[in-house]
Structures are given as structure tokens and as C-alpha cells.
C-alpha positions as CSV (number, residue, x, y, z in Angstrom):
1,M,0.0,0.0,0.0
2,A,1.1,3.6,-0.5
3,R,2.4,5.0,2.7
4,T,-0.1,7.4,4.4
5,D,2.1,8.9,7.0
6,A,4.7,11.6,7.0
7,D,7.4,9.6,8.8
8,S,8.9,7.6,5.9
9,A,12.5,8.2,4.7
10,E,13.0,11.0,7.2
11,N,10.3,13.1,5.4
12,V,12.5,13.6,2.4
13,F,11.1,12.9,-1.1
14,D,12.1,13.8,-4.6
15,Y,8.8,15.5,-5.3
16,V,6.2,17.0,-2.9
17,V,2.8,17.6,-4.4
18,V,0.4,19.8,-2.5
19,G,-3.3,19.0,-3.1
20,A,-4.7,15.6,-4.2
21,G,-7.4,17.1,-6.4
22,S,-8.1,17.3,-10.1
23,A,-4.5,18.1,-11.0
24,G,-2.5,16.9,-8.0
25,A,-3.7,13.3,-8.0
26,A,-2.8,13.0,-11.7
27,A,0.6,14.6,-11.2
28,A,1.5,12.4,-8.3
29,A,0.5,9.2,-10.1
30,R,2.4,10.2,-13.3
31,L,5.6,11.2,-11.4
32,S,5.5,7.9,-9.3
33,E,5.4,5.9,-12.5
34,D,9.2,6.2,-12.3
35,P,10.3,3.7,-9.6
36,S,13.6,5.5,-9.1
37,V,11.9,8.6,-7.6
38,T,9.8,9.2,-4.4
39,V,6.7,11.2,-4.3
40,A,4.7,12.7,-1.4
41,L,1.1,13.8,-2.0
42,I,-0.3,16.1,0.7
43,E,-4.0,16.5,1.1
44,A,-5.8,18.6,3.7
45,G,-8.9,16.3,3.6
46,A,-9.4,12.7,4.2
47,A,-9.5,9.7,1.9
48,D,-12.6,9.6,-0.4
49,T,-14.4,6.8,1.6
50,A,-17.9,8.2,1.8
51,D,-20.6,6.6,-0.4
52,E,-22.0,10.0,-1.3
53,I,-18.7,10.9,-3.0
54,H,-19.1,8.1,-5.5
55,I,-22.9,8.1,-6.1
56,P,-23.3,10.8,-8.7
57,V,-26.6,12.3,-7.8
58,A,-25.5,12.8,-4.1
59,I,-23.4,15.9,-5.0
60,A,-25.3,18.3,-2.9
61,S,-25.0,16.2,0.2
62,L,-21.3,17.0,0.2
63,F,-21.8,20.7,0.3
64,K,-20.9,22.4,3.6
65,S,-19.8,19.0,5.0
66,T,-16.5,17.7,6.2
67,W,-15.6,17.1,2.6
68,D,-16.0,20.8,1.6
69,W,-13.7,23.8,2.2
70,D,-17.0,25.7,2.3
71,Y,-15.7,29.0,0.9
72,D,-17.7,32.2,0.3
73,T,-16.8,35.2,-1.8
74,E,-16.6,38.7,-0.3
75,P,-19.7,40.8,-1.0
76,E,-19.7,41.1,-4.8
77,P,-20.5,44.6,-6.0
78,G,-21.8,43.4,-9.4
79,I,-24.5,41.2,-7.9
80,G,-25.9,43.6,-5.3
81,Y,-23.2,42.9,-2.7
82,R,-24.3,39.3,-2.2
83,R,-21.8,36.6,-1.2
84,A,-21.6,33.6,-3.5
85,Y,-21.1,30.1,-1.9
86,L,-18.0,28.3,-3.4
87,P,-18.0,24.6,-2.7
88,R,-14.5,23.1,-3.0
89,G,-13.6,19.5,-2.5
90,K,-11.5,18.7,0.6
91,M,-10.7,15.0,0.1
92,L,-8.7,12.7,-2.2
93,G,-9.8,13.8,-5.7
94,G,-10.6,17.3,-4.6
95,C,-13.2,19.0,-6.6
96,S,-13.3,16.1,-9.1
97,S,-14.8,14.2,-6.1
98,M,-17.7,16.6,-5.7
99,N,-18.3,18.3,-9.1
100,A,-21.0,17.7,-11.6
101,M,-18.7,15.3,-13.7
102,V,-19.3,17.1,-17.0
103,Y,-16.4,16.2,-19.3
104,M,-15.5,19.4,-21.0
105,R,-12.0,20.3,-22.2
106,G,-12.6,23.9,-23.3
107,N,-12.6,25.4,-26.7
108,R,-9.9,25.1,-29.4
109,A,-9.7,28.9,-29.7
110,D,-8.7,29.3,-26.1
111,Y,-5.7,27.0,-26.4
112,D,-4.6,28.6,-29.6
113,E,-4.9,32.0,-27.9
114,W,-2.6,30.9,-25.1
115,A,-0.1,29.6,-27.5
116,A,-0.2,32.8,-29.5
117,G,0.4,34.7,-26.3
118,G,3.6,32.8,-25.6
119,A,2.5,29.6,-23.8
120,Q,4.6,27.2,-25.7
121,G,3.2,23.7,-26.1
122,W,-0.4,24.8,-25.3
123,S,-1.9,25.0,-28.8
124,Y,-5.0,22.8,-29.4
125,E,-3.1,20.5,-31.7
126,E,-0.4,20.1,-29.1
127,V,-2.7,19.3,-26.1
128,L,-5.1,17.1,-28.1
129,P,-2.8,14.1,-28.0
130,V,-2.6,14.5,-24.2
131,F,-6.3,14.5,-23.9
132,R,-6.6,11.4,-26.0
133,R,-3.9,9.6,-24.0
134,F,-5.5,10.0,-20.6
135,E,-9.0,9.3,-21.8
136,D,-10.9,6.1,-21.8
137,N,-14.0,7.0,-23.7
138,E,-16.7,4.4,-24.0
139,R,-17.2,5.6,-27.6
140,G,-13.7,4.3,-28.4
141,A,-10.7,6.0,-30.0
142,S,-11.1,8.6,-32.7
143,E,-9.6,11.8,-34.0
144,F,-10.8,13.6,-30.8
145,H,-11.0,10.8,-28.2
146,G,-8.9,8.1,-26.7
147,A,-9.5,4.7,-25.2
148,G,-7.5,2.8,-22.6
149,G,-6.4,5.8,-20.5
150,P,-6.9,6.1,-16.8
151,L,-9.9,8.6,-16.8
152,S,-13.2,7.0,-17.7
153,V,-15.6,9.1,-19.9
154,S,-19.1,7.8,-20.6
155,E,-22.6,8.6,-21.7
156,G,-24.9,9.7,-18.9
157,R,-26.9,6.8,-17.6
158,S,-29.8,8.7,-16.1
159,R,-31.3,10.3,-19.2
160,N,-34.1,12.1,-17.5
161,P,-36.9,12.9,-20.0
162,L,-36.9,16.6,-18.9
163,G,-33.4,16.9,-20.4
164,Q,-34.5,15.4,-23.7
165,A,-37.5,17.7,-23.8
166,W,-35.1,20.7,-23.5
167,I,-33.0,19.4,-26.3
168,D,-36.0,18.9,-28.5
169,A,-37.3,22.4,-27.7
170,A,-33.9,24.0,-28.5
171,T,-33.6,22.2,-31.8
172,E,-37.1,23.2,-32.7
173,A,-36.1,26.8,-32.0
174,G,-33.3,26.4,-34.6
175,H,-30.3,25.5,-32.6
176,A,-28.1,22.7,-34.0
177,P,-27.8,19.4,-32.2
178,N,-24.4,18.5,-31.0
179,D,-23.5,15.0,-29.8
180,D,-19.9,15.8,-28.9
181,F,-18.9,19.1,-27.2
182,N,-15.3,18.0,-27.2
183,G,-15.3,17.2,-31.0
184,E,-15.1,19.3,-34.1
185,S,-17.3,22.1,-32.9
186,Q,-18.6,23.1,-29.5
187,V,-21.7,25.0,-30.7
188,G,-25.1,23.4,-30.3
189,V,-27.2,21.5,-27.8
190,G,-27.1,18.0,-26.5
191,R,-26.3,15.7,-23.6
192,F,-23.0,16.0,-21.8
193,Q,-20.5,13.2,-21.5
194,V,-19.5,12.5,-17.9
195,T,-16.5,11.3,-16.0
196,Q,-18.1,8.2,-14.7
197,R,-17.3,4.5,-14.7
198,N,-20.2,2.0,-14.7
199,G,-22.5,4.7,-13.5
200,M,-20.3,5.8,-10.6
201,R,-18.1,8.9,-10.3
202,C,-14.6,8.6,-11.8
203,S,-12.7,11.3,-9.9
204,T,-8.9,11.7,-10.4
205,A,-8.5,9.8,-7.1
206,V,-10.4,6.9,-8.7
207,A,-8.6,7.2,-12.0
208,Y,-5.1,7.9,-10.8
209,L,-4.6,7.1,-7.1
210,H,-6.7,4.0,-6.3
211,P,-5.0,1.8,-8.9
212,N,-1.6,2.8,-7.6
213,L,-1.9,2.6,-3.9
214,D,0.6,-0.3,-3.8
215,R,3.5,1.8,-5.2
216,P,6.2,1.9,-2.5
217,N,7.5,5.2,-3.9
218,L,4.2,7.0,-3.5
219,S,3.3,8.4,0.0
220,I,-0.2,9.9,0.4
221,I,-0.4,12.1,3.4
222,T,-4.1,12.9,4.2
223,E,-5.6,15.2,6.8
224,A,-2.5,17.4,6.5
225,L,-2.9,21.1,6.2
226,A,-0.2,22.8,4.1
227,R,0.9,25.8,6.1
228,R,3.6,27.2,3.8
229,V,6.1,26.4,1.1
230,V,9.6,26.2,2.7
231,T,12.2,28.1,0.7
232,E,15.9,28.6,0.8
233,G,16.9,31.6,-1.2
234,N,14.9,31.5,-4.4
235,R,14.3,27.7,-4.3
236,A,11.4,25.8,-2.8
237,T,12.8,23.0,-0.6
238,G,9.7,21.6,1.1
239,V,6.3,22.1,2.6
240,E,5.4,22.8,6.2
241,I,2.3,20.8,7.2
242,E,0.1,20.5,10.3
243,R,-1.3,17.0,11.0
244,G,-2.9,15.9,14.2
245,G,-1.9,19.1,15.9
246,E,1.8,18.6,15.1
247,V,3.8,20.7,12.7
248,S,6.5,19.2,10.5
249,V,8.3,19.7,7.2
250,V,8.1,17.4,4.2
251,T,11.3,18.0,2.2
252,A,11.6,18.0,-1.6
253,S,15.0,17.3,-3.0
254,R,13.8,18.1,-6.5
255,E,10.6,20.0,-6.8
256,V,7.5,21.3,-4.9
257,I,4.4,21.2,-7.0
258,V,1.6,23.4,-5.8
259,S,-1.8,22.1,-7.2
260,A,-4.2,23.3,-4.5
261,G,-6.7,24.8,-6.8
262,A,-7.6,28.3,-8.0
263,Y,-8.1,29.5,-4.4
264,G,-5.8,27.2,-2.4
265,S,-2.7,27.7,-4.5
266,P,-2.5,31.5,-4.3
267,H,-3.4,31.3,-0.6
268,L,-0.6,28.9,0.1
269,L,1.9,31.0,-1.9
270,L,0.9,34.2,-0.1
271,L,1.3,32.5,3.3
272,S,4.8,31.5,2.1
273,G,5.9,35.0,1.3
274,I,5.4,34.7,-2.5
275,G,3.1,37.6,-3.5
276,P,2.6,41.3,-3.5
277,A,5.1,42.8,-1.1
278,E,2.7,45.5,0.2
279,Q,0.0,42.9,1.1
280,L,2.5,40.6,2.8
281,A,3.9,43.4,4.9
282,T,0.4,44.0,6.3
283,F,0.6,40.5,7.8
284,E,4.3,40.7,8.7
285,I,5.1,37.9,6.4
286,P,8.7,38.0,5.1
287,V,8.8,38.6,1.3
288,V,10.4,35.7,-0.6
289,A,9.4,37.0,-4.0
290,D,7.4,40.2,-4.9
291,L,5.0,38.8,-7.4
292,P,1.3,39.5,-8.4
293,V,0.1,36.2,-6.9
294,G,-3.7,36.1,-6.4
295,E,-4.4,38.8,-9.0
296,G,-6.4,38.3,-12.2
297,L,-8.9,35.8,-10.7
298,Q,-11.7,34.7,-13.1
299,D,-14.9,32.8,-12.6
300,H,-17.8,31.9,-14.8
301,Y,-21.0,33.7,-13.6
302,M,-24.1,31.6,-14.1
303,V,-27.8,32.2,-13.6
304,L,-30.2,29.3,-13.1
305,L,-33.9,29.8,-13.5
306,N,-36.3,27.3,-11.9
307,Y,-39.5,26.0,-13.6
308,L,-42.2,23.8,-12.0
309,T,-43.4,20.7,-13.8
310,D,-45.7,17.8,-13.3
311,E,-43.1,15.5,-14.8
312,E,-41.0,13.4,-12.3
313,S,-37.7,15.0,-11.5
314,L,-34.6,14.0,-9.4
315,K,-36.6,15.1,-6.3
316,T,-37.6,11.4,-5.9
317,A,-34.4,9.8,-7.2
318,L,-33.6,8.1,-3.9
319,S,-36.0,5.2,-4.0
320,P,-35.5,1.5,-3.3
321,E,-36.1,0.8,-7.0
322,N,-33.4,3.3,-8.1
323,V,-31.0,2.0,-5.5
324,E,-31.4,-1.5,-7.0
325,L,-30.9,-0.1,-10.6
326,L,-27.7,1.5,-9.5
327,Q,-26.4,-1.5,-7.7
328,S,-27.4,-4.1,-10.3
329,E,-27.0,-2.2,-13.6
330,G,-25.1,1.0,-12.9
331,R,-27.9,3.2,-14.3
332,G,-30.9,5.1,-13.3
333,P,-31.6,8.5,-11.6
334,L,-28.9,7.9,-8.9
335,T,-26.3,8.0,-11.7
336,S,-27.4,11.5,-12.7
337,N,-24.7,14.2,-12.7
338,I,-27.6,16.7,-12.2
339,V,-26.7,18.9,-15.2
340,E,-27.4,16.2,-17.7
341,T,-27.9,18.4,-20.8
342,G,-27.0,21.8,-22.1
343,G,-25.4,23.7,-24.9
344,F,-23.0,26.4,-26.2
345,F,-24.1,29.5,-28.0
346,T,-22.5,32.5,-29.7
347,T,-24.4,35.7,-29.0
348,Q,-22.2,38.1,-31.1
349,P,-21.5,37.6,-34.8
350,D,-17.8,38.4,-34.6
351,L,-16.8,35.8,-32.0
352,D,-14.6,32.8,-32.9
353,A,-15.9,30.6,-30.0
354,P,-19.1,30.4,-27.9
355,N,-19.5,33.0,-25.1
356,V,-22.5,31.4,-23.4
357,Q,-23.0,27.9,-22.0
358,F,-26.3,26.6,-20.8
359,H,-26.7,24.0,-18.0
360,V,-30.0,22.2,-17.7
361,A,-30.8,20.1,-14.6
362,P,-34.0,17.9,-14.1
363,V,-34.4,19.2,-10.6
364,L,-35.0,22.6,-8.9
365,F,-31.9,24.6,-8.0
366,Y,-32.7,26.0,-4.6
367,N,-30.5,28.2,-2.3
368,E,-27.3,27.5,-4.2
369,A,-28.1,23.8,-4.1
370,T,-27.9,23.7,-0.3
371,G,-31.6,23.3,0.2
372,P,-33.9,20.4,-0.7
373,A,-36.1,20.4,-3.8
374,V,-39.6,21.0,-2.5
375,S,-41.4,20.3,-5.8
376,H,-40.8,18.7,-9.1
377,G,-39.2,21.0,-11.6
378,F,-36.1,21.7,-13.7
379,A,-33.5,24.4,-13.8
380,Q,-31.8,26.0,-16.8
381,G,-29.7,29.0,-17.4
382,P,-26.7,30.7,-19.0
383,C,-23.1,31.0,-17.9
384,V,-20.5,33.5,-19.0
385,V,-17.9,31.2,-20.7
386,K,-15.1,33.7,-21.1
387,P,-15.4,36.5,-18.5
388,T,-13.6,39.8,-18.8
389,S,-14.2,40.7,-15.2
390,R,-11.1,40.1,-12.9
391,G,-10.9,39.6,-9.2
392,S,-8.4,38.5,-6.6
393,V,-7.5,36.0,-3.8
394,T,-5.9,37.8,-0.8
395,L,-5.1,37.0,2.8
396,R,-7.6,37.5,5.6
397,T,-5.1,36.6,8.3
398,A,-1.6,35.0,8.4
399,D,-3.2,31.9,10.0
400,P,-3.1,29.0,7.4
401,A,-6.4,27.6,8.8
402,T,-8.3,30.9,8.0
403,A,-10.0,31.0,4.6
404,P,-8.7,33.6,2.2
405,R,-10.6,36.6,0.9
406,I,-12.1,35.8,-2.5
407,L,-13.5,38.5,-4.8
408,H,-14.4,37.7,-8.4
409,N,-15.9,41.1,-9.3
410,Y,-18.7,39.3,-11.1
411,L,-20.3,41.3,-14.0
412,S,-18.0,44.3,-13.4
413,T,-17.5,44.9,-17.1
414,P,-20.0,45.9,-19.7
415,E,-19.0,42.9,-21.8
416,D,-19.9,40.4,-19.1
417,R,-23.2,42.1,-18.3
418,Q,-24.2,42.1,-21.9
419,T,-23.3,38.4,-22.3
420,I,-25.4,37.3,-19.3
421,I,-28.3,39.4,-20.6
422,D,-28.0,38.0,-24.0
423,G,-27.8,34.5,-22.5
């Protein structure tokens, strides 16, 4: 079994990876494929043992639980100074253990824009072989998809009729059907493929960590809060962690890889003295590098509208019959990823890629999905795909256990406001 303590080899490893989520689990597994190196994977949460992590429809039961970092934004000026709830996975698999499992790579134009801006190796044609290599798509290998990789990608096995009704209505309204949003074109409406295996969630923990727990060179250190990156001069040499009330340092002889998410990574770097010097001085944190860490934060603002219906929704998904369907055949309402269908749209004629995505769920979306559905219904609504609004992640205190300040500045630009209105 992979070691799950921080006492092996005197806490010295070749690589130390912070965060066992969507990126970190894959990075640790790939690095440890080389038996000549040692890898430590640090995760603040616990192992992904709860049933509700793996049963797709149970997403909302993870919100505001021990499996959730339970972040909130600061009061957002663009949405009437309301705070937005930000669920983030705190377990092996991270957010891939509590997201809606929609398999979506992004648009070709975005990768090509990054490459044109100087991100060498990030054009669509360069990243496509990587996508194919890690994918195990039940449709099989093709120009755009791979088979035999660690990450399972499948068709949704719930197929609630409310989702099909929405697709039918959208096509009748003149929108093109699209059976592969990761294929030739992203425009159109259809069903999303999902990161599931036999109707159960296939997180990066399931895909990359579970099959490799017997590697002697991979140590998975759970329930360990990363306090700061330890540096010597301009080099990262390890990570200070707190585990069971004790503070220790996990040393990296080669590299420290910070993959703690869009909020956790800048938070950890700021605590480590890597960030804007003026901000660090406020908290009396010695400056290691004066860099714009935490600035330029982006998020996709979404509006979901609820509609009542007489049709059966996911409100009644948890029934003995549906439990039997899941256990015996790996299908049925309990396999639903909630947002089963949707589409991409271009609302301006001069755009080279969609600027609006629709999510459609065969259940009411109530109180940011933290309240139970009280009636049968469905939710649908637009999302700003490529926001121009920018926010920041900043420190609240110098205590690593205190959540950072998160401000997205939703809808702070005319472009974003027009996009959500058009959507």
C-alpha cells in the first residue's frame, strides 16, 4: 500500500505535491510511474471513503460537509453585494470528487490564444494528444478521443426525459444538435458526457490514485494542512504541514508542485511570502518574491432559472427501485450528474468561439443547491464562458487555517453584463 504517514524516509522525497485534487492526483501518479523517484502527495482532507462521494446524484449532500472547504466570496458589487457560496472538494480527488462530472475540455480557440500569447506547447493541436492519452472514452478511440487511458468518460446513464425535452425544444427553435462538445465544434445543444465508470463517479482519485496505492515510492499524506512552502533563497525545498496538531516539514530534493486549486494555490503562496510585497507586509510575512500572486482571478458567472413541472424530477431519485438499478445495472436516476444536458451559443457575430454555455438540470436549483427540492421541476440558465471581469485572492489573516478573501468582481465589465443578458 502507498504510505499514508509523514514519517517515511525522514520526510525527504524527490517530489512533494500539495493538493490531491483534479491536478495533484494525476501529477503524483504520473511522477511515481518512475520507480527511481519518491513522491509525497499532501491532502488537507481525508480519503474519499464516503458513499455519497461516489454516487453521482449525491453531489449536494457533500456541500458544507467535512468534505468541503466551504468558501464564500466577499460581498460582490456586481450582484448587489451578495456573497456567493463556493463549494470546493476537501478529500482525495478534490473538486473532481464533488463536481458535476461534466467532461468538458474547453474550446480550441482558447488553447490557440494561449499559444499565440507565448504559452509554448499549449496550442490545441499540441494538447489534443494528451487529452486522448489520458481518456478512456466508451465511444472508443477517434480523432478527438482516446481509449484505454486512466480517466473513464461515458454517456450519462440517467437520461431524465426533462433533459431530452429541453434538447427537443432547443432544436425546434433552430439550434443545432451536438453529440460531442469535445469534438469538431462546441456550438449546439445535447447531452454532456461525464467522468463516470459504470454509473459511478470517476474522480482523479479513482482514476489515478486507487489503482496505484501499492506503489512503494508514493506516499499519500491525508488530513495534513499545508501551512507554507519552505524556501531557501529563491528555491522551494519543502512544505510545512500540520497534521494531528503537530507541525513538520516534508522536504523535496527536486521540486515542490503546488496544485491546491484556484483559491488554495495562491493562498498557500501568499502564506509562504510569495506575492505582492505590500500585502505581505500587512501581515508581517517576510517577502520571498514580490509577485502578483492572487491577482487576475476569473470565474464563470451563471444564472439558473427554476421551472415547476408535473413530470417526475430527481426530487424522488432516492427510492429502493433506483438503488437497485444503480447496484445491479449501474444506471438510473442515482447516476445523474444533475446537469445532464445543455449547450453552447455565440451571441455576437464576430466571436470565434461560444461565449455562453447553458446548463440544464432535471431538478429545482434552490438556495445554491444547499436546500432540498420541494417540488418537481427543472433548472436551466446561461453561464458566461469567457469573463472579462477580474478579481483576486488575498489573505484574511496570516493563519493558514483561515480562509482567504475571494472576490471575483462578477459582472464588473459591460461585456460580461451584456453576455449574461443575451444568454
